[in-house]
C-alpha positions in Angstrom: -31.8 2.8 63.6 -33.7 1.0 66.3 -34.7 -2.4 67.5 -38.4 -2.8 68.4 -41.4 -5.2 68.5 -39.9 -7.8 66.3 -38.3 -9.1 69.5 -41.7 -9.5 71.1 -43.0 -11.6 68.2 -40.0 -13.6 67.3 -37.6 -13.8 70.2 -37.3 -17.4 71.4 -37.2 -16.9 75.1 -39.5 -17.7 78.0 -42.2 -20.3 77.4 -45.8 -19.1 77.6 -47.9 -19.3 80.8 -51.6 -18.8 80.0 -53.3 -16.3 82.4 -56.0 -17.5 84.7 -59.5 -16.6 83.4 -60.0 -14.7 86.7 -57.2 -12.3 85.9 -58.4 -9.0 84.4 -57.2 -8.3 80.9 -54.1 -6.1 80.6 -55.6 -2.7 79.7 -52.5 -1.7 77.6 -52.7 -4.9 75.6 -56.4 -4.4 74.7 -56.7 -0.6 74.5 -59.2 0.5 71.9 -60.2 -3.1 71.0 -63.9 -4.0 71.4 -64.2 -7.6 70.1 -64.1 -10.0 73.0 -62.2 -12.8 71.2 -59.6 -10.3 69.8 -59.2 -8.7 73.2 -58.5 -12.1 74.8 -56.0 -13.0 72.1 -54.1 -9.8 72.3 -54.0 -10.0 76.1 -52.6 -13.5 76.0 -50.1 -12.7 73.3 -48.8 -9.6 75.0 -48.4 -11.3 78.4 -46.6 -14.2 76.7 -44.3 -11.8 74.8 -43.3 -9.9 77.9 -42.7 -13.1 79.9 -40.5 -14.4 77.1 -38.6 -11.1 76.8 -38.4 -9.8 80.3 -35.6 -7.4 79.5 -37.8 -5.9 76.8 -40.7 -5.7 79.3 -38.4 -3.6 81.4 -37.6 -1.3 78.5 -41.3 -0.8 78.0 -41.8 0.2 81.7 -43.4 -3.1 82.8 -41.4 -4.2 85.8 -43.1 -7.4 86.8 -40.2 -9.5 85.4 -37.2 -7.3 86.4 -35.5 -10.2 88.2 -35.6 -12.4 85.2 -33.4 -12.9 82.1 -34.7 -14.3 78.8 -34.4 -18.1 78.5 -32.2 -19.0 75.5 -31.3 -22.2 73.7 -32.8 -24.6 71.1 -35.6 -25.8 73.4 -36.8 -22.3 74.1 -36.6 -21.5 70.4 -38.9 -24.4 69.5 -41.3 -23.6 72.3 -41.6 -20.0 71.1 -42.3 -21.1 67.5 -45.0 -23.5 68.6 -46.6 -20.9 70.8 -46.6 -18.4 67.9 -48.3 -21.0 65.7 -51.1 -21.4 68.3 -51.6 -17.6 68.5 -51.8 -17.5 64.7 -54.4 -20.3 64.6 -56.5 -18.3 67.2 -56.1 -15.1 65.1 -57.2 -16.8 61.9 -60.3 -18.2 63.8 -61.5 -14.6 64.5 -64.1 -13.7 61.8 -63.1 -10.3 60.5 -66.6 -9.5 59.0 -68.3 -8.5 62.3 -65.4 -6.5 63.6 -65.2 -2.7 63.7 -62.9 -1.0 61.2 -60.3 -0.4 63.9 -60.4 -4.0 65.2 -60.2 -5.3 61.6 -57.1 -3.4 61.0 -55.6 -4.6 64.3 -56.4 -8.2 63.5 -54.9 -7.8 60.0 -51.6 -6.3 61.3 -51.4 -9.0 64.0 -51.9 -11.9 61.5 -49.5 -10.3 59.0 -46.8 -10.0 61.7 -47.2 -13.6 62.9 -47.2 -14.9 59.3 -44.1 -12.9 58.4 -42.2 -14.1 61.4 -43.2 -17.7 60.5 -41.7 -17.2 57.1 -38.3 -16.3 58.6 -38.2 -19.3 60.9 -36.2 -21.2 58.2 -33.4 -18.6 58.6 -32.6 -19.9 62.1 -31.0 -16.5 62.8 -30.2 -17.4 66.4 -27.6 -19.8 65.0 -25.5 -17.3 63.1 -26.5 -13.6 63.9 -23.4 -12.3 65.6 -22.2 -8.6 65.4 -21.0 -5.8 67.6 -24.7 -5.0 68.3 -26.1 -8.5 68.4 -24.3 -10.8 70.8 -24.8 -12.0 74.3 -22.1 -9.9 75.8 -23.8 -6.7 74.6 -27.1 -8.0 75.9 -25.7 -8.5 79.4 -23.7 -5.3 79.4 -26.8 -3.4 78.4 -28.5 -4.3 81.7 -26.6 -1.5 83.4 -28.3 1.2 81.5 -31.6 -0.5 80.6 -32.7 -1.2 84.2 -33.9 1.6 86.5 -32.3 1.3 89.9 -34.4 3.5 92.1 -35.1 1.3 95.2 -33.2 -1.5 97.0 -35.6 -4.0 95.4 -34.5 -2.7 92.0 -31.0 -3.4 93.1 -31.9 -7.0 94.1 -33.6 -7.5 90.7 -30.4 -6.2 88.9 -28.2 -8.6 90.9 -30.6 -11.5 90.1 -30.2 -10.8 86.4 -26.4 -10.7 86.7 -26.5 -14.1 88.4 -28.5 -15.5 85.5 -25.9 -14.4 83.0 -24.3 -17.8 82.9 -27.5 -19.6 82.0 -28.2 -16.9 79.4 -24.8 -17.4 77.9 -25.1 -21.1 77.9 -28.3 -21.0 75.8 -26.8 -18.5 73.4 -23.7 -20.7 72.9 -26.0 -23.8 72.4 -27.8 -22.0 69.6 -24.5 -21.1 67.9 -23.2 -24.7 68.3 -26.3 -25.9 66.6 -25.6 -23.5 63.8 -22.1 -24.9 63.4 -23.6 -28.4 63.1 -26.1 -27.3 60.5 -23.7 -25.2 58.5 -25.0 -21.8 59.6 -22.2 -19.6 60.9 -21.3 -15.9 60.9 -18.6 -14.5 58.6 -15.0 -14.5 59.8 -14.8 -10.7 60.1 -18.0 -10.7 62.2 -16.7 -13.4 64.5 -13.3 -11.7 64.9 -15.0 -8.4 65.8 -17.2 -10.0 68.4 -14.2 -12.0 69.8 -12.2 -8.8 70.0 -15.1 -7.1 71.8 -15.3 -9.7 74.6 -11.5 -10.0 74.9 -11.2 -6.2 75.4 -13.7 -6.4 78.2 -12.0 -9.3 79.9 -8.8 -7.4 80.0 -10.4 -4.8 82.2 -10.7 -5.3 86.0 -14.2 -5.9 87.2 -14.2 -2.4 88.9 -14.0 -0.8 85.4 -16.9 -2.6 83.9 -20.1 -0.7 83.0 -22.0 -3.3 85.0 -20.7 -1.7 88.2 -22.1 1.8 87.4 -25.5 1.2 89.0 -23.9 0.4 92.3 -21.9 3.6 92.2 -24.9 5.8 91.3 -27.2 4.7 94.2 -24.8 6.3 96.8 -26.3 9.7 95.9 -29.9 8.4 95.5 -32.3 9.8 98.2 -34.2 6.5 98.4 -31.1 4.6 99.4 -29.7 4.5 102.9 -25.9 4.2 103.2 -26.4 0.6 104.5 -28.6 -0.4 101.5 -26.1 1.2 99.1 -23.2 -0.6 100.6 -25.1 -3.9 100.6 -26.0 -3.4 96.9 -22.4 -2.7 96.0 -21.2 -5.8 97.7 -23.9 -7.9 96.0 -22.9 -6.6 92.6 -19.2 -7.3 93.2 -20.2 -10.9 94.4 -22.1 -11.4 91.1 -19.5 -10.2 88.7 -17.4 -13.4 88.8 -20.5 -15.2 87.4 -20.6 -12.7 84.6 -16.8 -12.9 84.0 -17.1 -16.7 83.8 -19.9 -16.4 81.3 -17.8 -14.0 79.2 -14.8 -16.3 79.4 -16.9 -19.3 78.3 -18.1 -17.2 75.3 -14.5 -16.2 74.5 -13.4 -19.8 74.6 -16.3 -20.9 72.4 -15.6 -18.1 69.9 -11.9 -18.9 69.8 -12.0 -22.7 69.6 -15.3 -23.4 67.8 -17.0 -20.4 66.1 -14.1 -18.6 64.5 -12.6 -21.8 63.0 -16.0 -22.7 61.5 -16.9 -19.1 60.3 -17.6 -18.4 56.7 -14.9 -16.6 54.7 -15.7 -13.0 53.8 -15.9 -14.1 50.1 -19.1 -16.1 51.1 -20.7 -13.3 53.1 -24.3 -13.6 51.8 -27.2 -15.7 53.0 -27.2 -17.6 49.7 -24.2 -19.5 51.1 -26.3 -20.7 54.0 -28.7 -23.7 53.9 -32.0 -22.5 52.3 -30.3 -19.1 52.0 -32.2 -17.8 49.0 -35.6 -18.5 50.6 -34.3 -17.0 53.9 -33.3 -13.8 52.2 -36.7 -13.5 50.4 -38.4 -13.9 53.8 -36.2 -11.4 55.5 -36.7 -8.8 52.7 -40.5 -9.2 53.1 -40.2 -8.9 56.9 -38.2 -5.7 56.7 -40.0 -4.0 53.8 -43.6 -5.4 54.3 -43.6 -6.0 50.6 -43.0 -9.0 48.3 -40.1 -7.6 46.3 -37.6 -9.1 43.9 -34.0 -8.6 45.0 -33.0 -7.8 41.4 -35.6 -5.0 41.3 -34.4 -3.6 44.7 -30.9 -3.6 43.3 -31.9 -1.6 40.3 -33.9 0.8 42.4 -30.8 1.6 44.3 -28.7 2.1 41.2 -31.4 4.4 39.7 -31.7 6.4 42.9 -27.9 6.9 43.1 -27.9 8.4 39.6 -30.2 11.2 40.7 -28.5 11.8 44.0 -25.1 12.0 42.4 -26.4 14.6 40.0 -27.5 16.7 43.0 -24.1 16.2 44.7 -22.3 17.4 41.6 -24.4 20.6 41.6 -23.7 21.4 45.2 -20.1 20.3 44.9 -19.5 23.2 42.6 -20.5 25.8 45.2 -19.1 24.2 48.3 -15.9 22.3 47.4 -15.2 23.8 43.9 -15.7 20.6 41.8 -18.4 18.8 40.0 -16.3 15.6 39.6 -17.8 13.0 41.8 -14.7 11.0 42.8 -12.9 14.3 43.6 -15.8 15.5 45.6 -16.1 12.3 47.6 -12.3 12.2 48.2 -12.4 15.8 49.5 -15.3 15.2 51.7 -13.7 12.1 53.1 -10.2 13.4 53.6 -10.3 17.1 54.5 -9.5 17.3 58.3 -11.3 20.7 58.5 -14.6 18.9 57.7 -14.3 16.6 60.7 -14.6 16.9 64.4 -11.6 16.9 66.7 -13.1 15.9 70.1 -15.9 13.9 71.4 -17.2 17.0 73.2 -17.6 18.7 69.8 -19.6 15.8 68.4 -21.9 15.8 71.4 -22.4 19.6 71.4 -23.2 19.6 67.6 -25.8 16.9 68.1 -27.4 18.8 71.0 -27.5 22.0 69.0 -29.1 20.3 66.0 -31.7 18.6 68.2 -32.6 22.0 69.9 -33.1 23.7 66.5 -35.3 21.0 65.2 -37.5 20.9 68.3 -38.2 24.6 68.0 -39.3 24.2 64.3 -41.7 21.3 64.8 -45.0 23.2 65.3 -44.6 24.7 61.8 -44.9 21.3 60.0 -46.6 18.9 62.5 -50.0 19.0 64.2 -49.4 16.2 66.7 -46.2 16.5 68.8 -44.9 14.0 71.4 -44.9 14.7 75.0 -41.8 12.7 75.7 -38.6 14.6 75.6 -35.5 13.5 73.7 -31.9 13.8 75.0 -28.5 13.2 73.5 -26.3 10.5 75.1 -23.0 8.9 74.1 -22.9 5.3 73.0 -21.2 3.3 75.8 -17.5 2.9 75.5 -17.6 -0.9 75.4 -19.7 -0.7 72.3 -18.7 2.5 70.5 -15.6 1.3 68.6 -17.5 -1.5 67.0 -20.9 0.0 66.1 -22.8 2.6 64.2 -22.4 6.4 64.1 -25.6 6.8 66.1 -28.9 5.1 67.0 -32.1 5.8 68.9 -33.4 4.3 72.1 -37.2 4.6 72.6 -38.7 6.3 75.6 -39.7 4.3 78.7 -43.2 5.7 79.6 -43.2 7.4 83.0 -39.4 6.9 83.5 -37.4 8.6 80.8 -37.7 10.2 77.3 -36.1 9.0 74.1 -32.4 8.8 73.7 -30.4 9.9 70.7 -27.2 7.9 71.1 -24.2 9.4 69.4 -20.8 7.7 68.8 -18.0 9.8 70.3 -15.2 7.4 69.6 -12.6 8.5 67.0 -14.1 12.0 66.5 -11.7 12.7 63.7 -13.8 10.3 61.6 -17.1 11.9 62.4 -18.0 14.4 59.6 -19.3 17.8 60.7 -21.4 18.1 57.5 -23.3 14.9 58.3 -24.3 15.8 61.8 -27.5 17.7 61.0 -28.9 15.0 58.7 -28.0 12.4 61.3 -29.7 14.3 64.1 -32.9 14.9 62.1 -33.0 11.1 61.3 -32.3 9.7 64.8 -34.2 12.3 66.8 -36.5 15.0 65.6 -38.4 14.9 63.2 -37.2 11.3 62.7 -37.3 8.4 65.1 -38.2 10.2 68.3 -41.1 12.1 66.8 -42.5 9.0 65.2 -41.9 6.5 68.0 -42.9 8.8 70.9 -46.1 9.7 69.1 -46.9 6.0 68.5 -46.4 5.3 72.2 -48.7 8.1 73.2 -51.6 7.3 70.8 -54.8 6.8 72.8 -57.0 3.7 72.4 -54.3 1.7 70.6 -53.4 -1.9 71.7 -49.8 -2.2 73.0 -48.5 -4.4 70.1 -49.6 -1.7 67.6 -48.0 1.1 69.6 -44.7 -0.7 69.6 -44.9 -2.3 66.1 -41.7 -1.7 64.2 -42.2 -2.2 60.5 -38.7 -1.3 59.3 -39.8 0.3 56.0 -42.1 2.5 57.9 -39.9 3.4 60.9 -36.7 3.9 58.9 -38.5 5.1 55.8 -40.1 7.9 57.9 -36.7 8.9 59.4 -35.1 9.0 56.0 -38.0 11.0 54.6 -37.4 13.6 57.3 -33.8 14.2 56.2 -35.1 15.9 53.1 -38.2 17.3 54.8 -35.7 19.2 57.1 -34.5 21.0 54.0 -38.0 22.2 53.3 -38.2 23.3 56.9 -35.1 25.5 56.6 -33.2 23.5 59.2 -29.9 22.9 57.3 -27.3 25.6 58.1 -25.4 25.6 54.8 -25.0 24.0 51.4 -22.2 21.9 53.0 -24.8 20.5 55.4 -27.1 19.8 52.5 -24.2 17.8 51.0 -24.4 15.8 54.2 -28.1 15.2 53.5 -27.3 14.0 50.0 -24.4 11.9 51.2 -26.8 10.2 53.6 -29.3 9.7 50.9 -26.6 8.1 48.7 -25.7 5.9 51.6 -29.3 4.6 51.9 -29.6 4.1 48.1 -26.3 2.2 48.2 -27.7 0.0 50.8 -30.3 -1.4 48.3 -27.4 -2.2 46.0 -25.0 -3.6 48.6 -27.6 -5.6 50.6 -28.9 -7.4 47.5 -25.4 -7.6 46.1 -24.2 -9.5 49.1 -27.2 -11.7 49.8 -28.7 -12.3 46.3 -25.7 -11.8 43.9 -22.9 -13.3 46.0 -20.8 -10.1 46.5 -17.8 -10.4 48.8 -17.3 -8.1 51.7 -14.6 -6.4 49.8 -16.9 -5.7 46.8 -19.5 -4.1 49.1 -16.9 -1.9 50.8 -15.5 -0.8 47.5 -19.0 0.1 46.1 -19.8 2.3 49.1 -16.4 4.0 48.9 -17.1 4.8 45.3 -20.6 6.1 45.8 -20.8 7.7 49.3 -18.8 10.2 51.4 -18.9 7.9 54.5 -15.6 7.5 56.3 -13.9 4.2 55.7 -14.4 3.0 59.3 -18.1 3.8 59.1 -18.3 1.9 55.8 -16.6 -1.1 57.4 -19.1 -1.1 60.3 -22.0 -0.6 57.9 -21.1 -3.5 55.6 -20.6 -5.8 58.5 -24.0 -4.8 59.7 -25.6 -5.6 56.3 -23.9 -9.0 56.3 -25.2 -9.9 59.8 -28.7 -8.3 59.4 -29.8 -9.3 55.9 -32.7 -7.3 54.4 -32.9 -4.7 57.1 -31.0 -2.1 55.1 -33.5 -2.3 52.3 -36.3 -0.9 54.4 -34.9 2.7 54.6 -35.0 3.7 50.9 -38.0 1.6 50.1 -40.0 3.2 52.9 -38.8 6.7 52.0 -39.7 6.3 48.4 -43.2 5.3 49.4 -43.8 8.2 51.8 -42.7 10.7 49.2 -44.8 9.0 46.6 -47.9 9.2 48.8 -47.2 12.8 49.6 -46.8 13.9 46.0 -49.9 12.0 45.1 -51.8 13.8 47.8 -50.4 17.2 46.8 -51.4 16.6 43.1 -55.0 15.4 43.9 -55.8 17.9 46.7 -54.0 21.0 45.3 -54.6 24.0 47.6 -56.6 21.8 50.0 -53.4 19.8 50.8 -52.3 20.5 54.4 -48.8 19.3 55.3 -49.6 19.1 59.0 -52.7 17.0 58.3 -50.7 14.7 56.0 -48.0 14.1 58.6 -50.7 13.4 61.3 -52.3 10.8 59.0 -49.0 9.1 58.3 -48.1 8.9 62.0 -51.6 8.5 63.4 -51.8 4.6 63.4 -48.3 3.7 64.6 -45.7 1.9 62.4 -47.9 0.1 60.0 -47.0 -1.9 56.9 -46.6 0.1 53.7 -49.8 -1.4 52.1 -51.7 -0.2 55.2 -50.1 3.2 55.1 -51.1 3.6 51.5 -54.7 2.7 52.3 -54.7 5.2 55.2 -53.5 8.0 53.1 -55.8 7.1 50.2 -58.7 7.1 52.6 -57.7 10.6 53.8 -57.4 11.9 50.3 -60.8 10.5 49.2 -62.4 11.9 52.3 -61.2 15.5 51.5 -62.1 15.1 47.8 -65.6 14.0 48.7 -66.2 16.7 51.3 -67.8 19.8 49.7 -66.9 21.8 52.8 -63.2 21.6 52.0 
């Protein structure tokens, strides 16, 4: 899983500053766009987005704002919403008729994204989204790894951001306080986990914090003199009391205000929030790019599980010696021989899987990314509270993609799931798709970084079964891991809609996943808490996967021997992470083009 451009469109941070007409247009923002009005609009929007989200600008390799933190708080939220409305009005004023086909598609995707984000405004997510991955402590801690510290000026920028952590925290707390006043709060379990996270960090001395790591690293950097390195270390140490005070303020707020007001786990869904049903509908549309009925999504998940469970029973006979699903799931979940024993084993298995996949890519894909992908552990401060793995996108010109793997509690990390996990998070999943999107020529920046969940996660889930066609799985037991992961994603459709549309409790959701997947209990706990705090997002995976497979089967049927798997994949990945309707139109156009070409 990954966070992407949704932040640039929706994150309520730094107010807009319109560029002077004398300033040349940002070439990345307008790449491949020919219409003057659309070029101007995309430039202004991209510049505004980077200013409002300066830490995201850093992650994209734009270092103009490296000394700034995002501005948080209710006033910043309102300013961002107003600015987005102005951008939408400008976009709607651009007549699509005279545009080139490429510009017309860019305008359509741009308008759709702004409209979708506008539909989710009523959710006021900044008032209640709290989890181990989405809280201000994680945001600040992440600076240590997100910022390149290659020069003394980089060090000054890093310290400047640390010193702004108090203001950043004050704005985040103000948002959450407004949520309490309006009846929007996280669940008690989510609040307790976040509180535990910050308390654990505050128990550590400053010297052990991840935020001090950049100051230690520069001592061996050739661009740093001993004097500059010593000065940077002193400046970091001088800034840490500001950060500690911010964390203490957050702890006190969580203890005395947020946790007492938190929703009980029996009222975990958005339907228990003001305007919750409309909010969930908007979030599902945002994550899937489709107007889907939650009841239909729920049934899609149940139907998919029936087929996956049949496959599990078939493989269970040859691997574990049983076709009884509860017995199979119990064995997969409880046999110590099927689990790792050390974090080093987890890392080594992930690296081996990645290497094998990379070697096999040319057989199935025409276009391959130039950016490399490496395996790195999830930071210690985050690992106990978060997912089994996730992906960090490349920073062009600075580093490749990162497949982040959770090394905590290795005895809960299944060996048989490692290969499917690696295909999903790295190659041919997230890294292949995202790095290719970043490297597409003549593509405006917002499209290169667009992150339609149903496309991004649907593609990655598609590749888990594609890997079986490619001969990547080592054994039938590893294929059981593939099926277990597919059952996990089908269960998400049931659990997400169960929680947010049907009123399921947290306990009901956990029980359903225990009964229908082989995930370890601690992973299920983390996953259910994620679905509670990020409504609708989990629906994108299976919905997107189903659509990609549907399009492929349709292409195979219509093209017969003219079907080329490399060409199909290049078409799917060739325009970035578009919406599912746009993807269908792209593939349909490719099929028709081949059908109508007598040379093929």
